[in-house]
DRENDO-1510 file (C-alpha; in Angstrom, 1 decimal, always signed):
<recs>
REC; n; res; u; v; w
REC; 1; MET; +123.5; +76.3; +107.4 .
REC; 2; PRO; +123.5; +80.1; +106.9 .
REC; 3; ASN; +123.0; +82.1; +110.1 .
REC; 4; GLU; +123.6; +78.9; +112.3 .
REC; 5; THR; +125.1; +81.0; +115.0 .
REC; 6; ASN; +122.3; +83.7; +114.7 .
REC; 7; LEU; +118.9; +82.0; +114.5 .
REC; 8; TYR; +117.3; +85.4; +115.0 .
REC; 9; GLY; +119.0; +86.6; +111.8 .
REC; 10; ILE; +116.8; +84.2; +109.7 .
REC; 11; ASP; +113.9; +85.9; +108.0 .
REC; 12; ILE; +110.7; +84.1; +109.0 .
REC; 13; THR; +108.3; +86.4; +107.2 .
REC; 14; ASP; +107.0; +83.6; +105.0 .
REC; 15; ALA; +107.4; +80.8; +107.6 .
REC; 16; SER; +104.5; +78.3; +107.6 .
REC; 17; PHE; +103.6; +77.6; +111.3 .
REC; 18; THR; +101.5; +74.6; +112.3 .
REC; 19; LYS; +99.7; +73.9; +115.6 .
REC; 20; ALA; +100.0; +71.1; +118.0 .
REC; 21; CYS; +97.4; +70.9; +120.8 .
REC; 22; GLY; +97.1; +68.6; +123.8 .
REC; 23; GLY; +93.4; +68.7; +123.5 .
REC; 24; PRO; +90.8; +71.2; +122.3 .
REC; 25; CYS; +92.5; +74.4; +121.3 .
REC; 26; THR; +90.5; +76.6; +123.6 .
REC; 27; GLU; +93.4; +78.2; +125.5 .
REC; 28; GLY; +95.9; +78.4; +122.6 .
REC; 29; CYS; +98.4; +76.1; +121.0 .
REC; 30; VAL; +102.1; +75.9; +120.4 .
REC; 31; THR; +103.0; +76.6; +116.8 .
REC; 32; LEU; +106.2; +75.4; +115.0 .
REC; 33; ALA; +107.8; +76.2; +111.7 .
REC; 34; ARG; +111.0; +75.0; +110.0 .
REC; 35; ILE; +113.0; +78.0; +109.2 .
REC; 36; GLY; +116.2; +76.3; +107.9 .
REC; 37; ASP; +118.0; +73.0; +107.7 .
REC; 38; ASN; +118.7; +73.0; +111.4 .
REC; 39; ALA; +116.5; +75.8; +112.6 .
REC; 40; TRP; +112.9; +76.1; +114.0 .
REC; 41; ALA; +110.7; +78.8; +115.2 .
REC; 42; LEU; +108.3; +78.1; +118.1 .
REC; 43; GLY; +105.4; +80.4; +118.7 .
REC; 44; ASP; +102.2; +80.7; +120.8 .
REC; 45; SER; +98.8; +81.0; +119.0 .
REC; 46; LYS; +97.5; +83.1; +121.9 .
REC; 47; ARG; +100.2; +85.7; +121.2 .
REC; 48; PRO; +100.5; +85.7; +117.4 .
REC; 49; ASP; +102.2; +89.1; +117.4 .
REC; 50; ALA; +105.0; +87.9; +119.8 .
REC; 51; GLU; +108.3; +87.1; +118.3 .
REC; 52; PRO; +108.6; +83.3; +118.1 .
REC; 53; LEU; +111.5; +81.6; +119.9 .
REC; 54; ARG; +114.2; +80.0; +117.7 .
REC; 55; PHE; +115.9; +76.7; +118.2 .
REC; 56; THR; +118.2; +74.3; +116.5 .
REC; 57; THR; +117.0; +70.7; +116.0 .
REC; 58; GLU; +119.2; +69.5; +118.8 .
REC; 59; GLU; +117.7; +72.1; +121.2 .
REC; 60; LEU; +114.2; +71.1; +120.3 .
REC; 61; ASP; +115.1; +67.4; +120.9 .
REC; 62; SER; +116.7; +68.4; +124.3 .
REC; 63; ALA; +113.5; +70.2; +125.2 .
REC; 64; GLY; +111.4; +67.1; +124.3 .
REC; 65; ILE; +109.7; +68.9; +121.4 .
REC; 66; ASP; +109.1; +66.5; +118.5 .
REC; 67; PRO; +108.4; +68.1; +115.1 .
REC; 68; ALA; +106.4; +65.0; +114.1 .
REC; 69; ARG; +103.7; +66.0; +116.6 .
REC; 70; PHE; +103.2; +69.0; +114.3 .
REC; 71; GLY; +103.2; +66.9; +111.2 .
REC; 72; LEU; +106.7; +68.1; +110.4 .
REC; 73; SER; +109.8; +65.9; +109.7 .
REC; 74; VAL; +113.3; +66.6; +110.9 .
</recs>
């Protein structure tokens, strides 16, 4: 994967983020976008201007974050 060692080097300008909420989205939701074959960007809908955090698929798995919860496949 290009930029595998530098996830923050991947351009996410056109990334398509989806939300996953534990209930009604009144406080804000976590957002997730696939940004590469083994790369993901995790954001916060309450802070849309904040830089999303970047993770590999393995890191998401270790953190217990399942892309399927967002309607995304690995």
